[in-house]
GUSEMI-173395 format. One record per residue: residue number from 1; residue in three letters; x, y, z of N, C-alpha, C in turn. Coordinates in steps of 0.1 Angstrom, whole numbers, always signed. Example, Ala and Ser with C-alpha at 12.3 -4.5 7.8 and 13.67 -1.06 7.14 Angstrom:
resi,resn,n_xx,n_yy,n_zz,ca_xx,ca_yy,ca_zz,c_xx,c_yy,c_zz
1,ala,+132,-57,+78,+123,-45,+78,+132,-33,+78
2,ser,+128,-22,+71,+137,-11,+71,+129,+0,+79
END
This chain:
resi,resn,n_xx,n_yy,n_zz,ca_xx,ca_yy,ca_zz,c_xx,c_yy,c_zz
1,met,+508,+740,+2163,+522,+736,+2166,+529,+747,+2173
2,lys,+528,+760,+2168,+535,+771,+2175,+530,+773,+2189
3,gln,+518,+770,+2192,+513,+771,+2206,+520,+761,+2215
4,leu,+521,+749,+2210,+529,+739,+2218,+543,+743,+2220
5,leu,+549,+748,+2210,+563,+753,+2211,+564,+764,+2222
6,glu,+555,+773,+2221,+555,+784,+2231,+554,+779,+2245
7,lys,+545,+769,+2247,+543,+763,+2261,+556,+756,+2265
8,ala,+562,+748,+2256,+575,+741,+2259,+586,+751,+2262
9,lys,+586,+762,+2254,+596,+772,+2257,+595,+778,+2270
10,glu,+582,+781,+2274,+579,+787,+2287,+584,+778,+2299
11,ile,+581,+765,+2297,+586,+756,+2308,+601,+755,+2309
12,phe,+608,+755,+2297,+622,+756,+2297,+628,+768,+2304
13,leu,+623,+780,+2301,+628,+792,+2306,+625,+793,+2321
14,gln,+615,+787,+2326,+612,+787,+2341,+620,+776,+2348
15,asn,+626,+767,+2341,+633,+756,+2348,+647,+753,+2341
16,lys,+654,+764,+2338,+666,+762,+2330,+677,+754,+2338
17,glu,+676,+754,+2351,+686,+747,+2359,+683,+732,+2360
18,ala,+672,+728,+2356,+668,+713,+2357,+675,+705,+2346
19,lys,+677,+692,+2349,+683,+683,+2339,+673,+682,+2327
20,ile,+679,+680,+2315,+671,+680,+2303,+661,+668,+2303
21,pro,+664,+656,+2307,+654,+646,+2307,+642,+649,+2316
22,asn,+645,+656,+2328,+634,+660,+2337,+625,+671,+2330
23,leu,+632,+680,+2323,+625,+691,+2316,+616,+685,+2305
24,leu,+621,+675,+2297,+613,+669,+2287,+601,+662,+2292
25,asn,+603,+655,+2304,+592,+648,+2310,+581,+658,+2315
26,lys,+586,+669,+2320,+576,+679,+2325,+568,+685,+2314
27,ile,+575,+688,+2303,+568,+693,+2291,+558,+683,+2286
28,arg,+562,+670,+2285,+553,+660,+2280,+541,+658,+2289
29,met,+543,+659,+2302,+532,+657,+2312,+522,+668,+2310
30,glu,+527,+681,+2308,+518,+692,+2307,+511,+692,+2293
31,gln,+519,+687,+2283,+514,+687,+2269,+502,+678,+2267
32,phe,+502,+666,+2274,+492,+656,+2272,+483,+653,+2284
33,ser,+487,+660,+2295,+479,+659,+2308,+476,+645,+2312
34,gly,+463,+641,+2314,+459,+628,+2319,+459,+617,+2309
35,asn,+461,+621,+2296,+460,+611,+2285,+471,+601,+2285
36,leu,+483,+604,+2291,+495,+596,+2289,+493,+582,+2295
37,ile,+485,+581,+2306,+484,+568,+2313,+476,+558,+2304
38,lys,+469,+563,+2294,+461,+554,+2285,+470,+549,+2273
39,glu,+482,+554,+2272,+490,+551,+2260,+499,+538,+2264
40,pro,+505,+532,+2253,+514,+521,+2256,+526,+525,+2264
41,phe,+531,+516,+2272,+542,+519,+2281,+555,+523,+2273
42,arg,+562,+533,+2278,+574,+538,+2272,+583,+544,+2283
43,met,+596,+541,+2282,+606,+547,+2292,+619,+548,+2285
44,ser,+625,+560,+2286,+639,+562,+2281,+649,+557,+2292
45,val,+659,+550,+2288,+668,+544,+2297,+678,+554,+2302
46,gly,+679,+556,+2315,+688,+566,+2321,+700,+559,+2327
47,arg,+699,+546,+2331,+710,+539,+2337,+708,+524,+2335
48,val,+719,+517,+2333,+719,+502,+2332,+729,+496,+2341
49,ser,+724,+485,+2348,+733,+478,+2357,+731,+463,+2356
50,asp,+741,+456,+2359,+740,+441,+2360,+740,+437,+2375
51,ile,+729,+434,+2380,+727,+431,+2394,+729,+416,+2397
52,leu,+739,+413,+2406,+741,+399,+2409,+729,+392,+2414
53,gly,+725,+381,+2408,+714,+374,+2412,+700,+378,+2406
54,cys,+700,+390,+2400,+688,+396,+2395,+689,+398,+2380
55,gly,+701,+399,+2374,+702,+401,+2360,+703,+416,+2356
56,ile,+699,+419,+2344,+700,+433,+2339,+689,+442,+2344
57,met,+693,+454,+2349,+683,+463,+2354,+685,+476,+2346
58,ala,+674,+482,+2342,+673,+495,+2335,+665,+505,+2343
59,ser,+670,+517,+2345,+662,+526,+2353,+659,+538,+2344
60,gly,+648,+545,+2348,+644,+557,+2341,+630,+562,+2346
61,cys,+625,+572,+2340,+612,+578,+2344,+602,+573,+2333
62,val,+591,+567,+2338,+580,+563,+2329,+574,+575,+2322
63,glu,+575,+575,+2309,+570,+586,+2301,+555,+585,+2297
64,gln,+551,+573,+2296,+536,+571,+2293,+533,+557,+2296
65,gly,+520,+554,+2298,+514,+541,+2300,+517,+535,+2314
66,val,+513,+522,+2315,+515,+514,+2327,+522,+502,+2324
67,leu,+532,+498,+2332,+540,+486,+2330,+536,+477,+2341
68,arg,+534,+464,+2338,+531,+454,+2348,+540,+442,+2347
69,leu,+542,+435,+2358,+550,+423,+2357,+546,+413,+2346
70,gly,+555,+408,+2339,+552,+398,+2329,+549,+404,+2315
71,asp,+549,+418,+2314,+546,+424,+2301,+557,+421,+2291
72,asp,+553,+419,+2279,+563,+417,+2268,+568,+431,+2264
73,leu,+581,+432,+2263,+588,+445,+2260,+598,+444,+2249
74,glu,+602,+455,+2244,+613,+455,+2234,+622,+467,+2237
75,ile,+635,+466,+2234,+644,+477,+2236,+647,+483,+2222
76,leu,+644,+496,+2220,+644,+502,+2207,+654,+513,+2206
77,gly,+659,+516,+2194,+668,+527,+2191,+682,+522,+2190
78,met,+690,+529,+2182,+704,+528,+2180,+708,+515,+2172
79,lys,+701,+504,+2174,+703,+492,+2167,+690,+484,+2165
80,asp,+691,+471,+2161,+679,+463,+2159,+672,+461,+2172
81,pro,+659,+461,+2172,+651,+459,+2184,+654,+446,+2191
82,lys,+654,+446,+2204,+657,+434,+2212,+645,+431,+2221
83,lys,+639,+419,+2219,+628,+415,+2227,+632,+411,+2241
84,thr,+623,+414,+2251,+626,+411,+2264,+613,+410,+2272
85,leu,+613,+408,+2285,+601,+407,+2293,+604,+413,+2307
86,cys,+594,+419,+2312,+595,+426,+2326,+594,+415,+2336
87,gln,+605,+412,+2343,+605,+402,+2354,+606,+408,+2368
88,gly,+606,+422,+2369,+606,+428,+2382,+606,+443,+2380
89,ile,+599,+450,+2390,+598,+464,+2390,+601,+469,+2404
90,glu,+609,+479,+2405,+613,+485,+2418,+610,+500,+2418
91,tyr,+602,+505,+2427,+598,+519,+2429,+600,+523,+2443
92,ser,+607,+534,+2445,+610,+539,+2459,+616,+529,+2468
93,lys,+625,+521,+2462,+633,+511,+2469,+625,+499,+2473
94,ala,+613,+497,+2467,+604,+486,+2471,+600,+479,+2458
95,leu,+599,+466,+2459,+594,+458,+2447,+579,+461,+2446
96,cys,+574,+462,+2434,+559,+464,+2432,+555,+456,+2419
97,asp,+542,+456,+2416,+538,+449,+2405,+534,+457,+2393
98,lys,+535,+470,+2394,+533,+479,+2382,+540,+492,+2384
99,ala,+542,+499,+2373,+548,+513,+2372,+539,+522,+2364
100,glu,+538,+534,+2368,+529,+543,+2360,+537,+556,+2356
101,val,+530,+564,+2348,+535,+577,+2343,+541,+585,+2354
102,gly,+553,+590,+2352,+559,+600,+2361,+568,+593,+2372
103,gln,+567,+580,+2373,+575,+573,+2384,+589,+570,+2379
104,glu,+599,+572,+2388,+612,+568,+2386,+614,+554,+2390
105,val,+616,+545,+2381,+616,+531,+2384,+628,+523,+2379
106,arg,+630,+511,+2385,+640,+502,+2380,+633,+490,+2374
107,ile,+636,+486,+2362,+630,+474,+2356,+640,+463,+2354
108,phe,+637,+451,+2359,+645,+440,+2357,+641,+432,+2344
109,leu,+650,+430,+2335,+647,+425,+2322,+652,+410,+2320
110,arg,+644,+402,+2314,+647,+388,+2311,+654,+387,+2297
111,ser,+663,+377,+2297,+669,+373,+2284,+677,+384,+2277
112,val,+683,+393,+2284,+692,+403,+2278,+705,+403,+2285
113,glu,+715,+408,+2278,+729,+410,+2283,+731,+425,+2285
114,leu,+742,+428,+2292,+745,+442,+2295,+747,+450,+2282
115,ile,+753,+443,+2272,+755,+450,+2259,+743,+452,+2251
116,asp,+732,+446,+2255,+719,+448,+2247,+712,+461,+2251
117,val,+715,+467,+2262,+708,+479,+2267,+718,+491,+2269
118,lys,+714,+502,+2263,+723,+514,+2264,+715,+526,+2269
119,val,+721,+535,+2276,+715,+547,+2280,+711,+555,+2268
120,gly,+698,+560,+2268,+693,+567,+2256,+683,+558,+2248
121,gln,+684,+545,+2249,+674,+537,+2242,+661,+538,+2249
122,val,+651,+532,+2243,+637,+532,+2248,+633,+518,+2251
123,ile,+627,+516,+2263,+621,+503,+2266,+606,+505,+2265
124,ala,+599,+497,+2257,+585,+499,+2255,+577,+486,+2253
125,his,+564,+487,+2254,+555,+476,+2251,+558,+471,+2236
126,arg,+559,+458,+2235,+563,+452,+2222,+554,+455,+2211
127,gly,+559,+460,+2199,+551,+462,+2187,+543,+475,+2187
128,lys,+545,+484,+2196,+537,+496,+2197,+544,+508,+2191
129,phe,+557,+508,+2189,+565,+519,+2185,+574,+516,+2173
130,gln,+577,+526,+2165,+586,+525,+2154,+598,+534,+2156
131,thr,+609,+531,+2150,+621,+540,+2150,+623,+547,+2136
132,tyr,+628,+559,+2137,+631,+566,+2125,+644,+574,+2126
133,asn,+650,+577,+2115,+662,+585,+2116,+660,+598,+2108
134,lys,+649,+600,+2101,+646,+612,+2094,+632,+617,+2098
135,phe,+631,+630,+2101,+618,+636,+2104,+618,+651,+2101
136,tyr,+605,+656,+2101,+603,+671,+2100,+599,+676,+2113
137,ala,+603,+688,+2116,+600,+694,+2129,+599,+710,+2128
138,asp,+590,+715,+2136,+589,+729,+2138,+598,+733,+2150
139,cys,+607,+743,+2148,+617,+746,+2158,+616,+761,+2161
140,tyr,+620,+764,+2174,+622,+778,+2178,+636,+779,+2184
141,phe,+643,+790,+2180,+657,+792,+2184,+657,+804,+2194
142,phe,+662,+802,+2206,+661,+811,+2217,+668,+825,+2214
143,lys,+662,+835,+2219,+667,+849,+2218,+679,+850,+2228
144,val,+687,+861,+2226,+699,+863,+2234,+694,+866,+2249
145,glu,+683,+873,+2251,+679,+876,+2264,+673,+864,+2272
146,glu,+670,+853,+2264,+665,+841,+2270,+676,+831,+2275
147,ile,+687,+831,+2267,+697,+821,+2271,+711,+827,+2273
148,gly,+712,+840,+2270,+725,+847,+2273,+735,+847,+2261
149,tyr,+732,+842,+2250,+741,+842,+2239,+733,+841,+2225
150,glu,+740,+846,+2215,+734,+847,+2202,+735,+834,+2195
151,val,+724,+830,+2188,+723,+818,+2180,+725,+821,+2165
152,thr,+735,+815,+2159,+738,+817,+2145,+742,+803,+2139
153,leu,+733,+797,+2131,+736,+784,+2125,+734,+785,+2110
154,asp,+742,+777,+2102,+740,+776,+2088,+727,+770,+2084
155,ala,+722,+772,+2072,+710,+766,+2068,+710,+750,+2068
156,ile,+722,+745,+2066,+725,+731,+2068,+736,+730,+2079
157,ser,+732,+725,+2091,+741,+725,+2102,+742,+711,+2109
158,arg,+753,+708,+2115,+755,+697,+2123,+752,+701,+2138
159,val,+742,+695,+2144,+738,+698,+2157,+736,+686,+2165
160,arg,+733,+687,+2178,+730,+676,+2187,+715,+677,+2191
161,ile,+708,+666,+2189,+694,+666,+2193,+692,+658,+2206
162,val,+685,+663,+2215,+683,+656,+2228,+668,+651,+2229
163,phe,+666,+638,+2229,+653,+632,+2232,+654,+624,+2245
164,gly,+646,+626,+2254,+646,+618,+2267,+660,+618,+2273
165,thr,+667,+607,+2274,+680,+606,+2279,+691,+605,+2268
166,leu,+687,+607,+2256,+696,+605,+2245,+701,+619,+2239
167,asp,+714,+620,+2237,+720,+631,+2230,+727,+626,+2218
168,ile,+721,+629,+2206,+725,+623,+2193,+729,+633,+2183
169,leu,+740,+630,+2175,+744,+639,+2164,+734,+639,+2153
170,ala,+731,+650,+2147,+721,+651,+2136,+725,+662,+2126
171,glu,+720,+660,+2114,+720,+671,+2104,+707,+678,+2103
172,met,+707,+691,+2105,+694,+699,+2104,+695,+708,+2093
173,arg,+684,+709,+2085,+684,+718,+2074,+671,+725,+2072
174,ile,+671,+737,+2067,+659,+745,+2064,+658,+746,+2049
175,ala,+646,+750,+2044,+643,+750,+2030,+651,+761,+2023
176,asn,+652,+773,+2029,+660,+784,+2023,+675,+783,+2026
177,glu,+682,+776,+2017,+696,+774,+2020,+705,+787,+2019
178,gly,+698,+798,+2015,+706,+810,+2013,+706,+819,+2026
179,arg,+700,+814,+2037,+699,+823,+2049,+705,+815,+2061
180,lys,+708,+823,+2071,+712,+817,+2084,+701,+815,+2093
181,ile,+703,+806,+2103,+693,+804,+2114,+698,+813,+2125
182,lys,+689,+822,+2130,+693,+832,+2140,+683,+831,+2152
183,ser,+688,+838,+2163,+680,+839,+2175,+666,+844,+2172
184,gly,+656,+838,+2178,+642,+843,+2177,+635,+837,+2165
185,asp,+642,+829,+2157,+635,+823,+2145,+626,+812,+2149
186,tyr,+614,+812,+2142,+605,+800,+2142,+607,+794,+2128
187,leu,+611,+782,+2127,+614,+776,+2114,+609,+761,+2113
188,ser,+605,+758,+2100,+603,+743,+2097,+616,+737,+2093
189,thr,+620,+726,+2098,+633,+720,+2095,+631,+705,+2091
190,lys,+641,+700,+2085,+642,+686,+2082,+655,+681,+2089
191,ile,+653,+670,+2097,+664,+665,+2105,+667,+651,+2102
192,glu,+680,+647,+2101,+684,+634,+2099,+693,+630,+2111
193,leu,+690,+620,+2118,+697,+615,+2130,+708,+605,+2126
194,leu,+719,+604,+2134,+730,+595,+2131,+725,+581,+2130
195,tyr,+715,+577,+2139,+709,+564,+2139,+695,+565,+2143
196,pro,+687,+555,+2140,+672,+556,+2143,+669,+555,+2157
197,met,+658,+563,+2161,+653,+563,+2175,+638,+563,+2174
198,val,+632,+560,+2186,+617,+561,+2187,+612,+575,+2186
199,leu,+604,+577,+2176,+598,+590,+2174,+583,+590,+2171
200,ser,+576,+600,+2175,+562,+601,+2171,+559,+616,+2170
201,glu,+548,+619,+2163,+544,+633,+2161,+542,+639,+2175
202,asp,+546,+652,+2176,+544,+660,+2188,+555,+656,+2199
203,thr,+565,+648,+2195,+577,+646,+2204,+585,+659,+2205
204,val,+588,+663,+2217,+595,+675,+2220,+610,+672,+2222
205,phe,+619,+680,+2216,+633,+678,+2218,+640,+691,+2219
206,phe,+653,+690,+2224,+661,+702,+2224,+672,+701,+2214
207,ile,+676,+713,+2209,+687,+714,+2199,+699,+720,+2206
208,met,+711,+714,+2204,+723,+719,+2211,+734,+721,+2201
209,asp,+742,+731,+2203,+753,+735,+2195,+765,+739,+2204
210,asn,+776,+732,+2203,+788,+735,+2212,+784,+733,+2226
211,lys,+776,+723,+2229,+773,+719,+2243,+763,+729,+2250
212,cys,+757,+738,+2242,+747,+748,+2247,+734,+745,+2240
213,ile,+723,+747,+2248,+710,+746,+2242,+707,+759,+2234
214,val,+704,+757,+2221,+701,+768,+2213,+687,+769,+2208
215,gly,+679,+758,+2209,+666,+758,+2204,+658,+746,+2210
216,ile,+645,+746,+2206,+636,+736,+2210,+627,+733,+2198
217,gly,+623,+720,+2197,+615,+716,+2185,+605,+706,+2188
218,ile,+595,+705,+2179,+585,+694,+2180,+584,+687,+2167
219,val,+584,+674,+2167,+583,+666,+2155,+569,+668,+2149
220,ser,+569,+672,+2136,+557,+674,+2129,+553,+662,+2120
221,ala,+563,+655,+2115,+560,+643,+2107,+573,+635,+2106
222,thr,+571,+621,+2106,+582,+612,+2104,+583,+607,+2090
223,asn,+595,+603,+2086,+598,+599,+2072,+605,+586,+2072
END
């Protein structure tokens, strides 16, 4: 796990000016290489629109798998799952019949309203993913020379966790409640999210405090 964290940290430090969703996608692509295309389809929602004559459209970068016209989908995270169906795919301003890993696409969804889809939720093949609000993670907290400021957090801290396009409030705690979390620490943590989101082991996320990235983590177990 520490090796994966080191690789994720290296990618972040080389691309600090990039947007967080793009960074996380890059880390995931390098983490799993060519295996992602074999996995069930999943995409974090980056934008939602109501297109006259077409219905609800959700855009984002395909994180894994292949999506085809007519596939059964569900919208996950933040609230109860919502079933839907892929009735259209747009890539590079052209309609197509499938979407693959790494492509920035727009998906047209059947039988949903604008209130059913939010930025940060996950659209995925139906029945393939679960949501959790509690998990364990191995985390690294950046050094001063890496991010330009000192990290100091309590053993039980309120932080923001960033998965894909989602920025969510969470409580993070370490086993030794008598110590502080400091720059350069590698620590095992327990995290509880404000509401459930799609999680799986080896999911990479960023930790933020006062709108600044202070650490990076990898899910080690869900609860």
